Biopython code that builds the backbone (N, CA, C, O; Angstrom):
import numpy as np
from Bio.PDB.StructureBuilder import StructureBuilder

atoms = [
    (1, "MET", "N", (-30.912, 36.778, 199.417)),
    (1, "MET", "CA", (-31.463, 35.618, 198.941)),
    (1, "MET", "C", (-32.962, 35.581, 199.595)),
    (1, "MET", "O", (-33.219, 35.882, 200.761)),
    (2, "SER", "N", (-33.872, 35.161, 198.630)),
    (2, "SER", "CA", (-35.269, 35.044, 199.220)),
    (2, "SER", "C", (-35.492, 33.808, 199.986)),
    (2, "SER", "O", (-34.651, 32.909, 199.962)),
    (3, "VAL", "N", (-36.530, 33.719, 200.634)),
    (3, "VAL", "CA", (-37.027, 32.499, 201.325)),
    (3, "VAL", "C", (-37.139, 31.355, 200.395)),
    (3, "VAL", "O", (-36.700, 30.241, 200.678)),
    (4, "LEU", "N", (-37.775, 31.661, 199.202)),
    (4, "LEU", "CA", (-37.927, 30.622, 198.186)),
    (4, "LEU", "C", (-36.421, 30.086, 197.692)),
    (4, "LEU", "O", (-36.227, 28.888, 197.484)),
    (5, "ASP", "N", (-35.545, 30.927, 197.552)),
    (5, "ASP", "CA", (-34.171, 30.601, 197.142)),
    (5, "ASP", "C", (-33.660, 29.707, 198.230)),
    (5, "ASP", "O", (-33.207, 28.597, 197.948)),
    (6, "THR", "N", (-33.714, 30.147, 199.464)),
    (6, "THR", "CA", (-33.159, 29.410, 200.593)),
    (6, "THR", "C", (-33.731, 28.062, 200.657)),
    (6, "THR", "O", (-32.997, 27.076, 200.732)),
    (7, "TRP", "N", (-35.088, 27.969, 200.628)),
    (7, "TRP", "CA", (-35.750, 26.647, 200.640)),
    (7, "TRP", "C", (-35.422, 25.741, 199.543)),
    (7, "TRP", "O", (-35.232, 24.536, 199.707)),
    (8, "THR", "N", (-35.356, 26.367, 198.376)),
    (8, "THR", "CA", (-34.914, 25.568, 197.136)),
    (8, "THR", "C", (-33.544, 24.888, 197.353)),
    (8, "THR", "O", (-33.350, 23.680, 197.217)),
    (9, "ALA", "N", (-32.613, 25.807, 197.708)),
    (9, "ALA", "CA", (-31.179, 25.268, 197.992)),
    (9, "ALA", "C", (-31.210, 24.235, 199.153)),
    (9, "ALA", "O", (-30.474, 23.255, 199.050)),
    (10, "ALA", "N", (-31.963, 24.365, 200.196)),
    (10, "ALA", "CA", (-31.968, 23.418, 201.270)),
    (10, "ALA", "C", (-32.626, 22.134, 200.808)),
    (10, "ALA", "O", (-32.123, 21.063, 201.148)),
    (11, "ALA", "N", (-33.777, 22.167, 200.015)),
    (11, "ALA", "CA", (-34.310, 20.892, 199.421)),
    (11, "ALA", "C", (-33.418, 20.254, 198.484)),
    (11, "ALA", "O", (-33.212, 19.042, 198.548)),
    (12, "CYS", "N", (-32.835, 21.047, 197.555)),
    (12, "CYS", "CA", (-31.887, 20.431, 196.733)),
    (12, "CYS", "C", (-30.713, 19.765, 197.425)),
    (12, "CYS", "O", (-30.331, 18.660, 197.040)),
    (13, "ASP", "N", (-30.142, 20.381, 198.405)),
    (13, "ASP", "CA", (-29.220, 19.804, 199.215)),
    (13, "ASP", "C", (-29.617, 18.445, 199.756)),
    (13, "ASP", "O", (-28.882, 17.463, 199.645)),
    (14, "ASP", "N", (-30.670, 18.423, 200.279)),
    (14, "ASP", "CA", (-31.284, 17.154, 200.984)),
    (14, "ASP", "C", (-31.568, 15.990, 199.954)),
    (14, "ASP", "O", (-31.540, 14.785, 200.205)),
    (15, "LEU", "N", (-31.838, 16.577, 198.782)),
    (15, "LEU", "CA", (-32.143, 15.536, 197.741)),
    (15, "LEU", "C", (-30.980, 15.177, 196.814)),
    (15, "LEU", "O", (-31.133, 14.419, 195.856)),
    (16, "GLY", "N", (-29.694, 15.801, 197.162)),
    (16, "GLY", "CA", (-28.662, 15.518, 196.301)),
    (16, "GLY", "C", (-28.703, 16.202, 195.010)),
    (16, "GLY", "O", (-28.118, 15.699, 194.051)),
    (17, "LEU", "N", (-29.380, 17.369, 194.890)),
    (17, "LEU", "CA", (-29.420, 18.179, 193.676)),
    (17, "LEU", "C", (-28.775, 19.314, 193.885)),
    (17, "LEU", "O", (-28.363, 19.605, 195.007)),
    (18, "THR", "N", (-28.593, 20.165, 192.736)),
    (18, "THR", "CA", (-28.199, 21.537, 192.891)),
    (18, "THR", "C", (-29.183, 22.663, 192.409)),
    (18, "THR", "O", (-29.872, 22.506, 191.401)),
    (19, "PRO", "N", (-29.217, 23.693, 193.094)),
    (19, "PRO", "CA", (-30.322, 24.719, 192.623)),
    (19, "PRO", "C", (-30.268, 24.993, 191.047)),
    (19, "PRO", "O", (-31.247, 25.362, 190.397)),
    (20, "ALA", "N", (-29.162, 24.794, 190.589)),
    (20, "ALA", "CA", (-29.116, 25.012, 189.089)),
    (20, "ALA", "C", (-29.897, 23.967, 188.245)),
    (20, "ALA", "O", (-30.171, 24.192, 187.066)),
    (21, "ASP", "N", (-30.255, 22.800, 188.890)),
    (21, "ASP", "CA", (-30.899, 21.780, 188.233)),
    (21, "ASP", "C", (-32.381, 22.144, 188.188)),
    (21, "ASP", "O", (-33.156, 21.494, 187.486)),
    (22, "VAL", "N", (-32.782, 23.178, 188.933)),
    (22, "VAL", "CA", (-34.253, 23.633, 189.088)),
    (22, "VAL", "C", (-34.610, 24.912, 188.414)),
    (22, "VAL", "O", (-34.097, 25.961, 188.803)),
    (23, "ASP", "N", (-35.524, 24.889, 187.350)),
    (23, "ASP", "CA", (-35.992, 26.287, 186.795)),
    (23, "ASP", "C", (-37.135, 26.536, 187.669)),
    (23, "ASP", "O", (-38.242, 26.056, 187.428)),
    (24, "VAL", "N", (-36.906, 27.229, 188.613)),
    (24, "VAL", "CA", (-38.063, 27.708, 189.541)),
    (24, "VAL", "C", (-39.090, 28.459, 188.906)),
    (24, "VAL", "O", (-40.284, 28.207, 189.066)),
    (25, "LYS", "N", (-38.616, 29.451, 188.131)),
    (25, "LYS", "CA", (-39.559, 30.280, 187.381)),
    (25, "LYS", "C", (-40.647, 29.385, 186.380)),
    (25, "LYS", "O", (-41.843, 29.640, 186.241)),
    (26, "ALA", "N", (-40.000, 28.436, 185.826)),
    (26, "ALA", "CA", (-40.734, 27.515, 185.011)),
    (26, "ALA", "C", (-41.814, 26.707, 185.812)),
    (26, "ALA", "O", (-42.995, 26.650, 185.471)),
    (27, "VAL", "N", (-41.289, 26.096, 186.900)),
    (27, "VAL", "CA", (-42.414, 25.324, 187.722)),
    (27, "VAL", "C", (-43.507, 26.229, 188.277)),
    (27, "VAL", "O", (-44.685, 25.874, 188.317)),
    (28, "LEU", "N", (-43.045, 27.484, 188.727)),
    (28, "LEU", "CA", (-44.126, 28.362, 189.218)),
    (28, "LEU", "C", (-44.987, 28.808, 188.135)),
    (28, "LEU", "O", (-46.184, 28.937, 188.391)),
    (29, "ASP", "N", (-44.546, 29.072, 186.919)),
    (29, "ASP", "CA", (-45.439, 29.472, 185.783)),
    (29, "ASP", "C", (-46.439, 28.346, 185.435)),
    (29, "ASP", "O", (-47.613, 28.589, 185.157)),
    (30, "VAL", "N", (-45.921, 27.114, 185.465)),
    (30, "VAL", "CA", (-46.761, 26.043, 185.056)),
    (30, "VAL", "C", (-47.857, 25.856, 186.236)),
    (30, "VAL", "O", (-49.015, 25.580, 185.924)),
    (31, "ALA", "N", (-47.517, 25.994, 187.472)),
    (31, "ALA", "CA", (-48.381, 25.828, 188.634)),
    (31, "ALA", "C", (-49.318, 26.872, 188.667)),
    (31, "ALA", "O", (-50.414, 26.667, 189.189)),
    (32, "ARG", "N", (-48.997, 28.125, 188.108)),
    (32, "ARG", "CA", (-49.966, 29.304, 188.118)),
    (32, "ARG", "C", (-50.986, 29.087, 187.080)),
    (32, "ARG", "O", (-52.187, 29.296, 187.253)),
    (33, "ASP", "N", (-50.388, 28.608, 185.867)),
    (33, "ASP", "CA", (-51.335, 28.393, 184.709)),
    (33, "ASP", "C", (-52.416, 27.260, 185.093)),
    (33, "ASP", "O", (-53.611, 27.403, 184.834)),
    (34, "VAL", "N", (-51.919, 26.190, 185.695)),
    (34, "VAL", "CA", (-52.863, 25.183, 186.121)),
    (34, "VAL", "C", (-53.803, 25.666, 187.137)),
    (34, "VAL", "O", (-55.004, 25.448, 186.978)),
    (35, "ALA", "N", (-53.340, 26.358, 188.256)),
    (35, "ALA", "CA", (-54.228, 26.802, 189.268)),
    (35, "ALA", "C", (-55.318, 27.864, 188.759)),
    (35, "ALA", "O", (-56.479, 27.825, 189.168)),
    (36, "HIS", "N", (-54.885, 28.757, 187.892)),
    (36, "HIS", "CA", (-55.768, 29.710, 187.435)),
    (36, "HIS", "C", (-56.683, 29.216, 186.300)),
    (36, "HIS", "O", (-57.785, 29.754, 186.187)),
    (37, "ASN", "N", (-56.331, 28.263, 185.470)),
    (37, "ASN", "CA", (-57.220, 27.784, 184.393)),
    (37, "ASN", "C", (-57.778, 26.404, 184.456)),
    (37, "ASN", "O", (-58.696, 26.043, 183.720)),
    (38, "VAL", "N", (-57.189, 25.606, 185.382)),
    (38, "VAL", "CA", (-57.794, 24.253, 185.627)),
    (38, "VAL", "C", (-58.465, 24.157, 186.960)),
    (38, "VAL", "O", (-59.690, 24.237, 187.048)),
    (39, "VAL", "N", (-57.698, 23.988, 187.989)),
    (39, "VAL", "CA", (-58.116, 23.889, 189.349)),
    (39, "VAL", "C", (-56.963, 24.094, 190.364)),
    (39, "VAL", "O", (-55.894, 23.565, 190.060)),
    (40, "ARG", "N", (-57.021, 24.729, 191.433)),
    (40, "ARG", "CA", (-55.990, 25.063, 192.248)),
    (40, "ARG", "C", (-55.238, 23.808, 192.735)),
    (40, "ARG", "O", (-54.009, 23.804, 192.660)),
    (41, "PRO", "N", (-55.939, 22.682, 193.257)),
    (41, "PRO", "CA", (-55.186, 21.568, 193.682)),
    (41, "PRO", "C", (-54.429, 20.820, 192.502)),
    (41, "PRO", "O", (-53.616, 19.927, 192.742)),
    (42, "GLY", "N", (-54.720, 21.205, 191.305)),
    (42, "GLY", "CA", (-53.962, 20.645, 190.196)),
    (42, "GLY", "C", (-52.560, 21.097, 190.040)),
    (42, "GLY", "O", (-51.757, 20.439, 189.381)),
    (43, "ALA", "N", (-52.250, 22.200, 190.628)),
    (43, "ALA", "CA", (-50.804, 22.954, 190.621)),
    (43, "ALA", "C", (-49.892, 21.983, 191.184)),
    (43, "ALA", "O", (-49.024, 21.545, 190.429)),
    (44, "PRO", "N", (-49.939, 21.534, 192.477)),
    (44, "PRO", "CA", (-48.900, 20.770, 192.894)),
    (44, "PRO", "C", (-48.800, 19.338, 192.338)),
    (44, "PRO", "O", (-47.730, 18.735, 192.251)),
    (45, "VAL", "N", (-50.070, 18.808, 191.945)),
    (45, "VAL", "CA", (-49.994, 17.450, 191.279)),
    (45, "VAL", "C", (-49.282, 17.702, 189.976)),
    (45, "VAL", "O", (-48.410, 16.904, 189.633)),
    (46, "THR", "N", (-49.577, 18.752, 189.210)),
    (46, "THR", "CA", (-48.920, 18.945, 188.016)),
    (46, "THR", "C", (-47.471, 19.167, 188.156)),
    (46, "THR", "O", (-46.722, 18.767, 187.265)),
    (47, "ALA", "N", (-46.989, 19.801, 189.251)),
    (47, "ALA", "CA", (-45.518, 19.991, 189.469)),
    (47, "ALA", "C", (-44.926, 18.705, 189.634)),
    (47, "ALA", "O", (-43.826, 18.458, 189.140)),
    (48, "TYR", "N", (-45.618, 17.810, 190.337)),
    (48, "TYR", "CA", (-45.048, 16.475, 190.646)),
    (48, "TYR", "C", (-45.003, 15.733, 189.401)),
    (48, "TYR", "O", (-44.019, 15.021, 189.203)),
    (49, "LEU", "N", (-45.976, 15.800, 188.485)),
    (49, "LEU", "CA", (-46.009, 15.126, 187.331)),
    (49, "LEU", "C", (-44.782, 15.625, 186.345)),
    (49, "LEU", "O", (-44.118, 14.876, 185.629)),
    (50, "MET", "N", (-44.638, 16.956, 186.456)),
    (50, "MET", "CA", (-43.575, 17.495, 185.684)),
    (50, "MET", "C", (-42.228, 16.919, 186.127)),
    (50, "MET", "O", (-41.401, 16.542, 185.298)),
    (51, "GLY", "N", (-42.020, 16.856, 187.448)),
    (51, "GLY", "CA", (-40.742, 16.158, 188.039)),
    (51, "GLY", "C", (-40.629, 14.695, 187.499)),
    (51, "GLY", "O", (-39.576, 14.273, 187.021)),
    (52, "LEU", "N", (-41.714, 13.976, 187.594)),
    (52, "LEU", "CA", (-41.536, 12.751, 187.082)),
    (52, "LEU", "C", (-41.158, 12.527, 185.610)),
    (52, "LEU", "O", (-40.376, 11.646, 185.253)),
    (53, "ALA", "N", (-41.774, 13.398, 184.776)),
    (53, "ALA", "CA", (-41.403, 13.355, 183.353)),
    (53, "ALA", "C", (-40.003, 13.681, 183.221)),
    (53, "ALA", "O", (-39.249, 12.980, 182.545)),
    (54, "VAL", "N", (-39.613, 14.739, 183.852)),
    (54, "VAL", "CA", (-38.141, 15.193, 183.747)),
    (54, "VAL", "C", (-37.205, 14.056, 184.293)),
    (54, "VAL", "O", (-36.178, 13.743, 183.692)),
    (55, "GLY", "N", (-37.583, 13.483, 185.398)),
    (55, "GLY", "CA", (-36.750, 12.442, 185.994)),
    (55, "GLY", "C", (-36.566, 11.306, 185.097)),
    (55, "GLY", "O", (-35.582, 10.573, 185.197)),
    (56, "ARG", "N", (-37.552, 11.120, 184.153)),
    (56, "ARG", "CA", (-37.540, 9.989, 183.310)),
    (56, "ARG", "C", (-36.875, 10.446, 181.907)),
    (56, "ARG", "O", (-36.894, 9.707, 180.922)),
    (57, "GLY", "N", (-36.342, 11.612, 181.908)),
    (57, "GLY", "CA", (-35.518, 12.007, 180.649)),
    (57, "GLY", "C", (-36.181, 13.095, 179.828)),
    (57, "GLY", "O", (-35.574, 13.538, 178.852)),
    (58, "ALA", "N", (-37.323, 13.536, 180.133)),
    (58, "ALA", "CA", (-37.892, 14.504, 179.364)),
    (58, "ALA", "C", (-37.258, 15.937, 179.425)),
    (58, "ALA", "O", (-36.794, 16.278, 180.513)),
    (59, "ASP", "N", (-37.196, 16.727, 178.474)),
    (59, "ASP", "CA", (-36.631, 18.073, 178.562)),
    (59, "ASP", "C", (-37.509, 19.033, 179.447)),
    (59, "ASP", "O", (-38.678, 19.230, 179.116)),
    (60, "PRO", "N", (-36.981, 19.631, 180.553)),
    (60, "PRO", "CA", (-37.681, 20.574, 181.376)),
    (60, "PRO", "C", (-38.438, 21.545, 180.740)),
    (60, "PRO", "O", (-39.629, 21.707, 181.004)),
    (61, "ALA", "N", (-37.746, 22.302, 179.799)),
    (61, "ALA", "CA", (-38.423, 23.464, 179.018)),
    (61, "ALA", "C", (-39.606, 22.885, 178.213)),
    (61, "ALA", "O", (-40.671, 23.502, 178.203)),
    (62, "GLU", "N", (-39.466, 21.740, 177.545)),
    (62, "GLU", "CA", (-40.504, 21.273, 176.730)),
    (62, "GLU", "C", (-41.760, 20.820, 177.631)),
    (62, "GLU", "O", (-42.924, 21.123, 177.369)),
    (63, "VAL", "N", (-41.361, 20.077, 178.689)),
    (63, "VAL", "CA", (-42.505, 19.656, 179.640)),
    (63, "VAL", "C", (-43.318, 20.876, 180.132)),
    (63, "VAL", "O", (-44.547, 20.848, 180.186)),
    (64, "ALA", "N", (-42.585, 21.935, 180.485)),
    (64, "ALA", "CA", (-43.257, 23.141, 180.983)),
    (64, "ALA", "C", (-44.016, 23.738, 180.012)),
    (64, "ALA", "O", (-45.146, 24.130, 180.302)),
    (65, "ALA", "N", (-43.557, 23.878, 178.854)),
    (65, "ALA", "CA", (-44.404, 24.467, 177.711)),
    (65, "ALA", "C", (-45.552, 23.654, 177.327)),
    (65, "ALA", "O", (-46.614, 24.233, 177.103)),
    (66, "ARG", "N", (-45.470, 22.308, 177.216)),
    (66, "ARG", "CA", (-46.585, 21.485, 176.960)),
    (66, "ARG", "C", (-47.661, 21.517, 178.065)),
    (66, "ARG", "O", (-48.859, 21.509, 177.783)),
    (67, "LEU", "N", (-47.199, 21.553, 179.329)),
    (67, "LEU", "CA", (-48.199, 21.702, 180.387)),
    (67, "LEU", "C", (-48.876, 22.986, 180.417)),
    (67, "LEU", "O", (-50.102, 23.007, 180.518)),
    (68, "SER", "N", (-48.187, 24.080, 180.338)),
    (68, "SER", "CA", (-48.766, 25.406, 180.306)),
    (68, "SER", "C", (-49.744, 25.522, 179.217)),
    (68, "SER", "O", (-50.880, 25.942, 179.438)),
    (69, "SER", "N", (-49.350, 25.170, 178.062)),
    (69, "SER", "CA", (-50.364, 25.014, 176.859)),
    (69, "SER", "C", (-51.493, 24.306, 177.124)),
    (69, "SER", "O", (-52.572, 24.771, 176.758)),
    (70, "LEU", "N", (-51.437, 23.174, 177.743)),
    (70, "LEU", "CA", (-52.577, 22.271, 178.024)),
    (70, "LEU", "C", (-53.430, 23.083, 179.054)),
    (70, "LEU", "O", (-54.656, 23.123, 178.941)),
    (71, "ALA", "N", (-52.811, 23.684, 179.989)),
    (71, "ALA", "CA", (-53.664, 24.294, 181.117)),
    (71, "ALA", "C", (-54.238, 25.708, 180.458)),
    (71, "ALA", "O", (-55.350, 26.098, 180.814)),
    (72, "LEU", "N", (-53.571, 26.366, 179.625)),
    (72, "LEU", "CA", (-54.210, 27.541, 179.085)),
    (72, "LEU", "C", (-55.343, 27.244, 178.109)),
    (72, "LEU", "O", (-56.278, 28.033, 177.968)),
    (73, "ASP", "N", (-55.245, 26.037, 177.401)),
    (73, "ASP", "CA", (-56.364, 25.713, 176.623)),
    (73, "ASP", "C", (-57.350, 24.924, 177.074)),
    (73, "ASP", "O", (-58.137, 24.378, 176.302)),
    (74, "TRP", "N", (-57.406, 24.774, 178.530)),
    (74, "TRP", "CA", (-58.234, 23.960, 179.166)),
    (74, "TRP", "C", (-59.689, 24.558, 179.305)),
    (74, "TRP", "O", (-59.846, 25.668, 179.813)),
    (75, "PRO", "N", (-60.687, 23.850, 178.873)),
    (75, "PRO", "CA", (-62.109, 24.423, 178.839)),
    (75, "PRO", "C", (-62.609, 24.563, 180.175)),
    (75, "PRO", "O", (-62.310, 23.812, 181.104)),
    (76, "GLY", "N", (-63.434, 25.618, 180.246)),
    (76, "GLY", "CA", (-64.179, 25.754, 181.674)),
    (76, "GLY", "C", (-63.580, 27.027, 182.407)),
    (76, "GLY", "O", (-62.734, 27.769, 181.909)),
    (77, "ASP", "N", (-64.120, 27.164, 183.609)),
    (77, "ASP", "CA", (-63.690, 28.434, 184.282)),
    (77, "ASP", "C", (-62.772, 28.173, 185.442)),
    (77, "ASP", "O", (-62.511, 29.053, 186.263)),
    (78, "GLY", "N", (-62.286, 26.953, 185.502)),
    (78, "GLY", "CA", (-61.422, 26.630, 186.708)),
    (78, "GLY", "C", (-62.008, 26.337, 187.986)),
    (78, "GLY", "O", (-61.294, 26.180, 188.976)),
    (79, "ARG", "N", (-63.351, 26.245, 188.035)),
    (79, "ARG", "CA", (-64.060, 26.122, 189.345)),
    (79, "ARG", "C", (-64.641, 24.709, 189.376)),
    (79, "ARG", "O", (-65.150, 24.238, 188.359)),
    (80, "GLU", "N", (-64.576, 24.027, 190.515)),
    (80, "GLU", "CA", (-65.216, 22.864, 190.869)),
    (80, "GLU", "C", (-66.594, 22.955, 191.118)),
    (80, "GLU", "O", (-67.231, 21.952, 191.440)),
]
sb = StructureBuilder()
sb.init_structure("model")
sb.init_model(0)
sb.init_chain("A")
sb.init_seg("    ")
for serial, (resi, resn, name, xyz) in enumerate(atoms, 1):
    if name == "N":
        sb.init_residue(resn, " ", resi, " ")
    sb.init_atom(name, np.array(xyz, "f"), 0.0, 1.0, " ", f" {name:<3s}", serial, name[0])
structure = sb.get_structure()
């Protein structure tokens, strides 16, 4: 088990979730797309927004796809 897996399991346990509730790869992929194509601090903010949307009933895979698409189509060079 990796440190990330251990952390995810511990965080899920603390929040009353199960690791199966979390698509870690999708969250990391979205964070990468935002960090590389928009701005680095946008990655954790976007992950939070993703969680809010999913918590309000949105489909996790659809949210991830929409946010990655938005980030990949973002104009500019990703620098502030």
